[in-house]
Every structure is written in structure tokens, then in C-alpha cells.
C-alpha positions, 0 to 999 in steps of 0.5 A: 199757734205762733205769736205772729198769727192770729186765730180768727173764729167767726160765728153767726146763728145760721151757719157753721163757724168759719176758722182761719189763721190771719196776720191782721183782722180789720173789724167794723166796730160800733165806735169805728173801724179797728184793726187787730194784730198779733199781740193785741191787748185783750178787748171786747167790742160791739160791732156794727154793719160793715166789712170784715177783712182778714189778711193771711200771712201771704197777703191774700185778703178774705172779705166778709159782710157782717151785721151787728154782734160782738168781737173778743180778742184775747191771746192772739184769738179773735172771736166774732159773734155776729148777727149774720155773716156772709163771705164775699163769694156767697153774696149775689151782687144783683140781689144786693143792688136790688135791695140797695135800690128798694131801700133807697126808694123807701128813704126817698118816699117813706110810707106811713107804715115804713120805719125810716130806721128799717129802711136805713138799716136795709140800705146799710146791709145792702151797701156792706154786701156790695162792698164785701163782694167787690173786695172793698176794705177800709 
């Protein structure tokens, strides 16, 4: 590959790997959002729930909702090993909105058997899906 292009590979247990070329990749790091450009220093980073944005050389952006995992950057190759990944086109916004409403209701009135942490995680996943679907980056 040319020096000014990144090879992006996104892997998750329940789907085939997604491979594409990108001019830049924005990732939701556990320590904060970061951007990878060609020539980036080698890196291994933990990821959290958030939107991955891959920008192609023609300026077109592709959005993915990812949840947890790791990213490795080495020699203009970005490999994402995510717990789950969904492309923006595969997200059902009505379903994501319903999940957001359920999680928000659980947070307002947690039951004895409801884990507050689980409700917060569900809300974060739903919001990430909605952001990716509406092509909202950082």
C-alpha cells in the first residue's frame, strides 16, 4: 500500500472481517478519542463503546458502532479487534431508540435486581448506535 493510505481491518467474533483503505481512522479509545493517520507511531490501545469513523481518500466517511476491544496500529495498518461492531447501514434506528428509552427508564428507577452499571452500558451502546446511524462523528 502507498505510504499515504491506511489499511483498516475491523474484526468481531460474530461477523466476517471488514477491510478497507482509509486516509484517516478515528477511534474511541478508553483514554479518549484519537485519530490515526498514515505514518502513525506503532500503538496498542484499549477501546470503549463509540463510533469508529474511517475517511477514504475521496473524503467519503464510513461509520461503525463499536463496543470494547483493542486497536493495533503498525506500519500503516489499523487492526481493530472489537467485542461487537455494526456498520451504520445495518443499525435499525427505531430499535436503537427503543433500547435507549428502556435503559434510561431503568436508570431512573433501578429495581433490586437491576445493575446500575448494566443499565449505563446499555444506554451507552444505544447512544453509540444512534450516533453511528446518523453519521455523527467527533
